[in-house]
Each structure stands twice: as structure tokens, then as C-alpha cells.
C-alpha positions in Angstrom: 124.4 70.2 265.1 127.5 68.2 266.4 127.2 65.0 264.4 129.7 62.4 263.4 129.6 59.7 260.7 131.2 56.3 260.2 131.1 54.0 257.2 130.0 50.4 258.0 130.4 47.0 256.3 126.7 47.0 255.3 124.0 48.1 257.6 123.5 44.6 259.0 126.9 44.7 260.7 125.8 47.9 262.5 122.3 46.5 263.4 123.7 43.2 264.8 126.3 44.9 266.9 124.5 48.0 268.0 123.3 47.0 271.4 126.8 45.5 272.2 128.7 48.5 271.0 126.4 50.8 273.1 127.5 48.7 276.1 124.1 47.2 276.8 123.7 43.9 278.7 121.9 42.2 281.5 119.1 44.4 283.0 119.0 46.7 280.0 115.9 46.8 277.7 115.8 47.4 274.0 112.5 48.5 272.5 111.7 47.4 268.9 108.6 47.2 266.7 106.7 44.0 267.1 106.9 43.3 263.3 110.4 44.1 262.3 113.8 43.0 260.9 114.9 39.9 262.9 118.4 41.1 263.4 117.2 43.8 265.9 116.1 41.1 268.3 119.2 38.8 267.6 121.6 41.7 268.2 119.9 42.6 271.5 120.1 38.9 272.6 123.8 38.7 271.6 124.4 41.7 273.9 122.6 39.9 276.8 119.9 42.6 277.0 116.2 42.1 277.0 113.9 42.6 274.0 110.7 44.6 274.4 108.4 44.4 271.4 105.7 47.0 271.0 102.9 47.3 268.5 103.7 51.0 267.9 107.1 52.5 268.8 105.7 55.9 268.2 103.5 55.4 271.3 106.1 56.4 273.9 103.7 55.7 276.8 103.9 52.0 275.8 107.6 51.8 276.7 109.0 55.0 278.3 107.8 53.9 281.8 109.4 50.5 281.5 112.4 50.2 283.8 115.7 49.6 282.1 114.9 51.0 278.6 118.3 52.1 277.2 117.7 51.9 273.4 114.8 52.2 271.0 114.8 50.8 267.4 112.9 52.8 264.8 112.5 51.7 261.2 110.8 54.0 258.7 109.9 53.1 256.1 109.4 49.8 257.8 110.8 46.5 256.7 108.5 44.5 256.2 105.3 46.6 256.6 106.2 49.7 254.6 104.8 52.0 257.2 106.3 55.5 257.2 106.5 57.6 260.4 105.7 61.3 260.3 107.9 64.1 261.7 105.5 64.4 264.6 105.8 60.6 265.4 109.5 60.6 265.1 110.0 63.7 267.2 107.7 62.1 269.8 109.9 59.0 269.9 113.0 61.2 270.4 111.4 63.2 273.2 110.2 60.1 275.0 113.6 58.4 274.7 115.5 61.5 275.9 113.2 61.8 278.9 114.6 58.5 280.2 118.2 58.8 278.7 117.7 56.1 276.0 119.4 56.1 272.6 117.2 56.1 269.5 118.6 54.1 266.7 116.8 54.7 263.4 117.3 52.2 260.7 116.7 54.2 257.5 117.8 51.7 254.9 114.6 52.4 252.8 114.6 56.1 253.4 114.5 56.9 249.7 112.2 54.0 248.8 108.9 54.9 250.5 106.1 52.8 249.1 103.5 55.2 250.4 104.6 58.1 248.2 105.1 60.3 251.2 108.8 61.0 252.0 110.4 59.5 255.0 111.9 61.8 257.6 115.3 61.3 259.1 115.9 61.1 262.9 118.6 63.7 262.4 116.3 66.2 260.7 116.2 69.4 262.8 112.4 69.2 262.7 112.7 65.9 264.5 115.6 66.4 266.9 115.5 70.1 267.4 119.0 70.5 265.9 120.5 68.3 268.7 121.7 64.8 267.7 122.7 63.7 271.2 121.6 60.1 271.9 120.6 59.6 268.2 122.0 57.2 265.7 120.9 56.9 262.1 121.8 53.8 260.0 121.8 54.2 256.3 122.3 51.7 253.5 122.8 52.0 249.8 122.0 48.4 249.1 118.3 49.0 248.2 118.3 52.5 246.8 121.4 52.0 244.6 121.3 48.3 244.0 124.8 47.7 245.4 124.1 45.1 248.1 127.3 43.3 247.2 129.4 46.4 248.0 128.3 46.3 251.7 128.0 50.0 251.5 126.4 51.7 254.4 127.1 54.2 257.2 125.9 55.4 260.5 125.6 59.1 261.7 124.6 60.9 264.7 125.8 61.7 268.2 129.5 62.5 267.8 130.5 60.8 271.1 128.7 57.6 270.1 130.3 57.7 266.6 133.8 58.1 268.2 133.3 55.1 270.5 132.0 53.0 267.6 135.0 53.9 265.5 137.4 52.7 268.2 135.5 49.4 268.7 135.2 48.7 265.0 138.9 49.3 264.3 139.8 46.7 266.9 137.5 44.2 265.1 138.9 44.9 261.7 135.6 46.4 260.4 137.0 49.0 258.1 135.3 49.8 254.8 137.8 49.8 251.9 138.6 53.1 250.3 137.3 52.2 246.9 133.9 51.2 248.4 133.8 54.5 250.4 134.4 56.4 247.1 131.6 54.4 245.4 129.3 55.3 248.3 130.0 59.0 247.8 129.2 58.7 244.1 126.0 56.7 244.8 124.8 59.2 247.4 125.2 62.0 244.8 123.1 60.1 242.2 119.6 61.1 243.3 118.2 60.6 239.7 119.0 56.9 239.7 117.5 56.5 243.2 114.3 58.1 242.1 114.2 55.8 239.1 114.7 52.8 241.4 111.9 54.0 243.7 109.5 54.3 240.7 
């Protein structure tokens, strides 16, 4: 799988700028869950694109025939509902988005904190994407699972071409995660035991 990764100054920075960094604007449509994190909508509006809220993002028929859809927000486990999407639902979203050339952006900031007890699946899991991460972006935050919100420790991963473009844009905006924070992120990602305790 040809994936790239990029540390971000918290996941909110990536969420707020995602539509803009993907080059979306007037005439482009961004699909998002009807009940969701407000910054999805605000980031779309800042880019000048149109927000399309749907009751169930996993229902590809609800949005895949809409003209102009260029990006689809997924959030599992969901903030604020706690809903967790299955591998079948996630792979259905990926198939529907790819059929129209849209990018799927999966906000997985609660990935290790599923309230349902069933594990969350990642959009980059081969069972979801078929081992192909093209047009897929996963956002991941350590704020919740590792209780380090003040560190602004997060990253995005996925389609290498998208990651490379994002890296160029972000350097020009001065959005570079300090080395010590990146090192702390590595250590926190290795500490699965503490994450499990936090989830409990």
C-alpha cells in the first residue's frame, strides 16, 4: 500500500483546512454526517464549497448521485453520537466515493475509545480499502486516547500524493510539529496499555 503520513498541529488544524488544502471551492460538494463535529462544516464553508448533510454517510445512494461531490467526511466512532461503523459500511463508503472520484476523509480521533465495545475500523485497513489508499485520508489524534490535548499531537495518513501536497502547503503556512512533540507522539502510540486503561 503506497501510503504517506504527516504530523499535524492537532487534528482540528487538519479538519478545518482539509477542504481548502484539497483545492475545493465553489461548485464542489462535501458530504458529512448530519450530526457531527462543527468544524467539518466550517472548514467546508471557509473553502467556499457546499455542505451536504446526510443522516447516514454509509448510505452511498444518499450522496453518490449528487453532482459535484468531491469529498466525504467519515467519523467513527462518532463525535458526538458514539456510533461505530463496520468494515462493510466503511468499505461501502470507499467504493461509493471512488465511483465518483471523491476523497474520503476519515476522522478517527476516537479510534481506540469506542463506547460500544466493538473495535473501530480504519479507512486504511486493507479489509476496507482493498490495500489501495488512493483518495483516502485518515486523521488521527492522541488528545483523547493519551490525554495529551495540550501537545496538539496528531497526524494524517493515506494517499501519498495527497500527503505530499499537504506537506508543501503546510510548510508554507508554518504548520510544522516540533521535534519533541513528534517524539512524544511516537512514544504515546507505542503505549497501548495506557490507552486501554483510558478507554476502560
